[in-house]
Each structure stands twice: as structure tokens, then as C-alpha cells.
matplotlib code that plots the C-alpha trace (Angstrom):
import matplotlib.pyplot as plt

x = [5.8, 4.4, 7.9, 8.8, 7.2, 7.3, 11.1, 10.8, 10.6, 7.5, 7.9, 8.8, 6.1, 3.4, 4.1, 4.3, 1.4, -0.2, 1.5, -0.3, -3.6, -3.7, -2.2, -5.3, -7.6, -5.2, -4.9, -8.8, -8.2, -5.9, -7.6, -10.8, -11.5, -8.9, -10.4, -14.3, -13.0, -10.7, -12.7, -16.2, -15.9, -14.6, -13.3, -10.6, -7.0, -8.4, -9.9, -6.5, -4.3, -6.3, -5.0, -1.3, -1.9, -3.2, -0.9, 2.1, 1.2, 1.5, 5.3, 5.6, 4.9, 6.6, 10.2, 9.6, 9.8, 12.5, 15.6, 17.5, 21.0, 18.7, 17.8, 21.5, 21.9, 20.1, 21.3, 23.6, 20.6, 18.3, 21.1, 21.1, 17.2, 17.1, 20.1, 17.8, 14.3, 16.0, 17.3, 14.2, 11.8, 14.0, 13.8, 9.8, 8.0, 7.6, 3.5, 4.4, 6.3, 4.0, 4.8, 8.1, 9.2, 9.8, 10.0, 7.2, 6.8, 3.0, 1.1, -2.1, -4.0, -0.8, 2.6, 5.5, 8.5, 11.9, 13.5, 11.9, 12.9, 16.4, 16.7, 16.1, 18.1, 21.3, 21.4, 21.1, 23.8, 26.0, 25.6, 26.4, 29.4, 31.0, 29.9, 32.4, 34.9, 35.5, 38.8, 39.8, 36.8, 40.1, 42.0, 41.1, 40.4, 37.6, 36.1, 35.9, 34.0, 31.4, 31.8, 30.3, 27.5, 26.2, 26.8, 24.8, 22.1, 22.1, 23.2, 20.4, 17.6, 19.2, 18.3, 14.8, 15.1, 14.8, 17.9, 16.3, 16.2, 19.5, 21.1, 19.4, 20.3, 24.2, 24.3, 23.3, 25.7, 28.4, 26.9, 27.1, 30.6, 31.2, 30.0, 31.8, 34.9, 36.3, 39.1, 37.7, 40.4, 38.6, 35.1, 35.8, 37.9, 34.0, 32.4, 34.6, 34.8, 30.5, 30.2, 31.0, 28.5, 25.8, 26.7, 26.3, 23.2, 21.6, 22.9, 22.1, 18.5, 15.7, 13.9, 16.1, 17.4, 13.6, 13.0, 16.5, 15.6, 12.5, 13.3, 16.4, 13.6, 11.2, 10.5, 8.8, 7.4, 3.4, 4.1, 6.8, 7.2, 7.2, 3.6, 3.9, 6.2, 3.7, 0.5, 1.9, 3.8, 0.3, -1.2, 0.9, 0.2, -3.1, -3.0, -1.5, -1.4, -3.9, -5.0, -8.2, -9.3, -8.5, -11.1, -11.6, -8.3, -8.7, -5.3, -6.3, -9.2, -7.3, -4.3, -1.8, -1.6, -0.2, -1.9, -2.2, 1.5, 4.1, 2.7, 1.3, 3.3, 1.7, -1.9, -1.4, 0.1, -3.0, -5.5, -3.3, -1.4, 1.5, 1.0, 0.1, 3.7, 5.8, 4.0, 4.4, 8.0, 8.7, 6.7, 9.6, 12.3, 10.9, 11.1, 14.7, 15.8, 14.7, 16.7, 19.9, 19.9, 19.1, 22.1, 24.5, 22.9, 23.0, 24.2, 26.9, 28.3, 25.5, 22.9, 24.7, 24.5, 21.4, 20.0, 21.7, 20.9, 16.9, 17.0, 19.0, 16.8, 13.3, 15.0, 15.9, 12.8, 11.3, 13.7, 13.8, 9.8, 8.9, 11.9, 10.3, 7.1, 8.7, 10.6, 14.1, 15.2, 14.6, 11.0, 10.8, 8.7, 9.6, 6.8, 6.4, 7.2, 3.8, 1.5, 1.5, -0.7, 1.5, 1.5, 5.3, 6.2, 4.7, 5.2, 8.4, 8.6, 6.9, 9.3, 11.6, 10.3, 9.9, 13.5, 14.7, 12.0, 14.0, 16.9, 15.6, 14.5, 17.8, 19.8, 22.0, 21.7, 24.6, 25.8, 28.2, 31.5, 32.5, 36.3, 37.1, 38.6, 41.9, 42.3, 45.0]
y = [28.6, 26.6, 27.0, 25.3, 22.5, 22.0, 21.2, 19.2, 15.0, 14.0, 10.5, 11.3, 14.5, 11.8, 8.8, 11.1, 12.5, 8.8, 7.7, 10.3, 9.9, 6.0, 7.2, 9.1, 5.7, 3.3, 5.7, 5.2, 1.4, 0.8, 3.1, 3.4, 0.6, 1.8, 5.3, 3.8, 2.3, 5.0, 8.2, 7.3, 7.8, 5.7, 8.8, 10.3, 9.9, 10.3, 13.7, 14.6, 13.4, 15.0, 18.1, 16.9, 16.3, 19.2, 20.6, 18.3, 19.6, 22.8, 22.4, 19.9, 23.0, 25.6, 24.1, 22.7, 26.7, 27.7, 27.4, 24.7, 27.2, 29.2, 27.0, 25.7, 29.7, 29.0, 25.0, 26.6, 28.8, 25.9, 23.8, 25.8, 26.2, 22.0, 21.5, 24.4, 22.6, 19.7, 20.5, 22.7, 18.8, 17.5, 20.1, 20.2, 18.3, 14.9, 15.5, 16.3, 13.1, 10.3, 7.3, 8.2, 9.5, 13.5, 14.5, 16.4, 19.9, 21.1, 23.5, 22.9, 21.3, 19.4, 18.0, 19.1, 16.5, 17.4, 15.0, 14.5, 18.2, 17.2, 14.5, 16.7, 19.8, 18.0, 16.7, 20.5, 21.4, 18.3, 18.7, 22.8, 22.5, 19.8, 21.9, 24.9, 22.4, 20.2, 18.1, 19.7, 17.1, 15.0, 16.3, 14.7, 18.3, 18.8, 15.8, 15.8, 18.9, 17.4, 14.5, 16.9, 18.2, 14.9, 13.5, 16.4, 16.2, 12.3, 12.7, 14.4, 12.6, 9.1, 11.5, 11.7, 8.7, 7.8, 5.7, 4.4, 7.7, 8.7, 5.6, 6.0, 9.8, 8.8, 6.6, 9.1, 11.0, 9.5, 7.9, 11.5, 12.1, 8.8, 10.0, 13.7, 12.3, 11.6, 9.2, 5.6, 5.4, 8.4, 6.4, 3.6, 4.8, 6.4, 3.1, 1.9, 3.9, 4.6, 0.1, 0.4, 3.1, 1.2, -1.7, 0.3, 1.9, -1.3, -2.6, 0.2, 0.1, -2.1, -1.6, -1.7, -5.3, -6.7, -5.5, -7.2, -10.6, -10.8, -10.9, -12.9, -15.5, -16.1, -19.1, -17.9, -14.6, -15.2, -14.8, -12.3, -8.8, -10.3, -9.9, -7.7, -9.2, -12.2, -10.7, -9.0, -11.7, -13.6, -10.4, -10.8, -14.4, -14.4, -11.5, -14.7, -13.9, -10.4, -10.0, -10.0, -6.7, -2.9, -2.5, -6.5, -7.3, -8.4, -7.8, -4.0, -5.3, -4.4, -7.4, -4.5, -1.8, 0.4, -0.7, 3.1, 3.9, 0.9, -1.6, -0.4, -2.8, -6.0, -4.3, -3.6, -6.6, -8.3, -6.3, -5.8, -9.5, -10.2, -8.9, -5.5, -5.3, -6.0, -3.1, -0.9, -1.8, -0.9, 2.8, 2.8, 1.6, 4.0, 7.0, 5.6, 5.3, 8.4, 10.0, 8.7, 9.9, 13.5, 13.5, 12.1, 15.0, 18.3, 21.3, 20.8, 19.2, 20.4, 18.9, 16.5, 15.3, 16.8, 14.9, 11.3, 11.8, 12.6, 9.6, 7.5, 8.4, 7.2, 4.3, 3.3, 4.2, 1.5, -0.6, -0.7, -0.5, -3.6, -5.7, -4.8, -5.7, -9.5, -9.5, -9.2, -7.0, -5.9, -4.1, -0.3, 3.3, 3.4, 5.0, 4.1, 7.4, 8.1, 5.2, 5.7, 7.9, 10.8, 14.7, 15.6, 12.2, 13.2, 16.8, 16.2, 13.4, 15.8, 18.8, 16.3, 15.2, 18.8, 19.3, 16.8, 17.7, 21.2, 20.0, 18.1, 21.2, 22.2, 19.0, 18.6, 16.0, 13.6, 13.4, 10.5, 12.1, 12.2, 12.2, 13.5, 10.6, 11.6, 11.2, 9.2]
z = [-6.1, -9.7, -10.9, -8.2, -7.9, -11.3, -11.7, -8.0, -9.1, -9.3, -8.4, -4.8, -4.7, -5.4, -3.6, 0.0, -0.7, -2.0, 1.0, 3.2, 2.0, 2.8, 6.1, 7.1, 6.1, 8.1, 11.4, 11.6, 10.4, 13.2, 15.7, 16.4, 18.3, 21.2, 20.4, 21.1, 24.7, 25.5, 24.4, 24.0, 19.9, 17.0, 15.2, 18.6, 16.3, 13.2, 13.7, 15.6, 12.7, 10.3, 11.7, 11.5, 8.2, 7.4, 9.9, 7.5, 4.1, 5.0, 6.5, 2.7, 0.3, 2.6, 2.5, -1.0, -1.5, 0.7, -0.7, 1.0, 1.5, 3.5, 6.2, 6.4, 6.6, 10.2, 11.2, 14.4, 15.3, 15.8, 16.7, 19.9, 19.7, 19.8, 22.7, 24.8, 24.5, 25.1, 28.8, 29.5, 29.0, 31.1, 33.4, 33.2, 36.6, 36.4, 36.0, 32.2, 31.9, 29.8, 30.9, 32.5, 29.8, 29.4, 25.6, 24.8, 25.4, 25.6, 23.0, 23.6, 21.1, 19.8, 22.1, 20.1, 20.3, 20.6, 19.3, 16.4, 15.3, 17.1, 14.1, 11.3, 13.4, 13.2, 9.5, 8.5, 11.0, 9.9, 6.3, 6.0, 8.2, 5.9, 3.5, 4.8, 6.2, 2.7, 3.4, 7.0, 8.2, 7.9, 11.1, 14.0, 15.6, 13.7, 13.2, 17.2, 17.3, 15.1, 17.1, 20.5, 18.4, 17.6, 21.1, 23.0, 20.9, 21.3, 25.4, 26.0, 24.5, 26.5, 29.3, 28.8, 28.6, 24.5, 24.3, 20.5, 18.8, 20.5, 19.0, 15.5, 15.4, 16.6, 13.5, 10.9, 12.0, 11.8, 8.5, 7.3, 8.6, 6.5, 3.2, 4.1, 3.7, 7.1, 8.2, 8.4, 11.8, 13.2, 12.7, 14.0, 17.0, 18.3, 17.1, 19.7, 22.6, 22.1, 22.7, 26.4, 26.8, 25.0, 27.3, 30.4, 29.9, 29.4, 32.2, 34.7, 33.7, 34.5, 31.4, 29.3, 30.9, 31.0, 26.9, 25.9, 28.0, 26.8, 23.2, 24.2, 25.5, 22.3, 23.4, 26.2, 25.0, 25.0, 28.8, 29.1, 28.1, 24.6, 25.0, 22.1, 20.0, 20.1, 19.5, 16.8, 14.9, 15.1, 13.6, 10.4, 10.4, 10.4, 7.3, 5.4, 1.8, 0.6, 4.3, 5.7, 4.9, 6.2, 8.8, 9.4, 11.4, 15.5, 16.9, 17.4, 19.2, 22.5, 22.1, 21.1, 22.9, 20.8, 17.5, 15.5, 16.1, 17.5, 15.9, 13.1, 10.9, 12.0, 11.3, 8.4, 7.7, 9.4, 7.3, 3.5, 3.7, 2.6, -0.7, 0.5, 2.5, -0.4, -2.2, 0.7, 1.1, -2.8, -2.6, 0.6, -1.8, -4.7, -2.0, -0.8, -4.5, -5.7, -2.3, -3.0, -6.7, -5.4, -3.2, -6.3, -8.3, -5.9, -6.8, -3.9, -0.9, 1.5, -1.0, -0.6, 2.9, 3.8, 0.5, 2.0, 5.5, 4.8, 3.1, 5.2, 7.7, 6.3, 5.1, 9.4, 10.6, 8.1, 8.5, 12.5, 12.7, 10.2, 12.5, 16.0, 14.5, 13.6, 16.5, 14.8, 17.1, 20.6, 21.1, 21.2, 20.1, 16.6, 14.6, 10.7, 8.3, 7.1, 8.4, 12.0, 13.9, 15.6, 15.4, 15.0, 13.3, 10.5, 10.6, 11.1, 8.1, 6.0, 6.3, 5.9, 1.9, 1.5, 2.2, -0.3, -2.8, -2.6, -3.1, -6.3, -7.5, -7.9, -8.8, -12.0, -14.5, -14.2, -18.3, -19.3, -20.1, -23.5, -25.5, -28.3, -30.4, -32.0, -35.7, -37.2]

ax = plt.figure().add_subplot(projection="3d")
ax.plot(x, y, z, "-o")
ax.set_aspect("equal")
plt.show()
């Protein structure tokens, strides 16, 4: 274990632990008011978050020390298990639904969100498949097989319903096929076929229509479904350049309904200000850059695609969460990696960082090529 840690990307290792530590502080800062109001104790969410942090740390170090080739070897089994679990949550009674959605399997002390597991499993499965297939990924039949695998996962997640997660997973899957060498025309064909399905999904869901109309009607968002974004922007504006101080924000006092999960970015902006948010984005940018660097230096295609997918997933979640909180995209429940309260999000984020670091421990240094100079 010590030898493995000695070879990993130490920048990612240290920044990951730093962000998780700050996450503990900020989960308490953003949740103590609602915890006191709903559960009679300000540390209700903090105590549960610390348990999840310990589980996430275990997963982090375990995946650092499990060869990613071994993980890829069991990817098909993990894929089948994921499909079975996604079908299982849909078969649960309505009493198991939370806010009308069936996404979780109760394990007593924690709720297992299958879609969080699915996003990592799909990345690992596709990485293993393109590693085996090589140039055959350019063949139409082989390409469609991978699209079907992506479609099954996304389709089951949409039915939960969790449209945003399904859309993110689908986009990541297509990006992985693109970097693996799939034909552009094949990818464009899938995108063109997918757009009408997205439109139909929006038009047939009153809930999604309501959110979309709230987004488009920003002028009246104070009195519409855009109320959350309205309050989020107030918080960001109140924070100004340097923030009001950690724990001193006002928007968490029942103005924002989910200050510790879906709208933690707004609370961050209010308490650490614009400068603090820029530091946070800088840290995430370093993590993304180092992740892509690991992908470019991985010893084989499986490692390259796996590292690219895991890094891309981190970047997409950071961007979408901040876009939702600033009203750039319609409101949806996207957690901010490391900083939002939520057990499965943290556990699987740390697991993905552990896999990324395992790949880094086997990376090859890229050296500039040298040519012998001929003599005249």
C-alpha cells in the first residue's frame, strides 16, 4: 500500500483530501439551521456526513490499491448488477419514493443511490470494451452495441425519474466513444436521433415543463418555480468579493430549500465570496488538468479512457452545479463534488478519485522524441 501511494499523483491526492476536509466544515455551515429546525439538533447532518466521509476514505484507499485492470475485468458483472438494481428500485412500492422519485435502496444507516453507482460502472465498462475492441469501435454494428449499453442505463434512470443524471451519463458515454475513435458520422447520427427524444421527454412531463418555463421566464422568477434561483442569486450577491464569513450567511435560514445539497454553491458564494469561489474553481481546474494528464500518460487504452471519463465526470458536475445556482441552466438536482451533503455522491466521487490515482501509479512519463542527427 505504501509503495502504491508513493507512485500516485500527489497533487490530486492532497487536493482531494483538502476538498473533503473543507466539505466537512461547509456541510455543517450550510446545514445547521435546517438541522436545528427539522431535527432539533444543529449537528444532525454533520454527524451523518462524517460517517459517510469515513466510508468514502475507506473506498478511496481501497481503489488506490486495486489495479484498475482488475476493476475492468469485472466490469461486465458490475454492469449487469447495475441494470438489476435499477430495475429493482423501479419495482419498489410507492412508499419507498422520495419526492416522487425511486432512486434509492435503503441499507438502514445509508441510502444507496443506484444512479451514482451507474455512472462509474458505465465509464469502467466502456473503457474495458474499447480496450478490447480497438479499431473495431469504428464498425457500425460494434458502435451500436455500445450505444445500446449506454441507452439501457440512461433509459432506466429516466424512468426513476432522474432526467438530468441520465443526460449527463449519456453525454459522458458519447464522449468516451469519441475519444476511443468512433466515427464522427455515427456519433452525429445518435445525437440527431436523441434530440427528438429529449424534446418529447420535456413535453410529456408537466414537472419538467414547469422548470423549463421558470427558467425561460427569468423576469418573474421571484414568483415562479425560479424562486430557488432567485434566492441563490441573492446569496451570491450578498457575498460580494470576499464573503460574509463561514457560518455567517443568511440564505440558509429557510430562504433556499436545499442549502446543503443542490444549492451549496450559493451558500459558498455568500460566505467565502467571489474570491473564494475562484480559489475553489482553481482547485477543481487543477484536479481536472491532472486527471487529463493521467489519461494522456496511461499505459493502455483502458486506462486512458477510464481516466478521461472519471475526470470529465468531475468537471461536468462542477460546471452544471454552478450553472444551476447562477440560473444559466434550468434548475435540477446536481451535487457539488466533495462539498454537497450526500453520502453516495461523496463515496462514489472518492472511489473515482481512488481509481484515477491507481491509474496514475502506473502511468508512463511522456518524453520528447529524439532523432539521431546524420553526419555529412
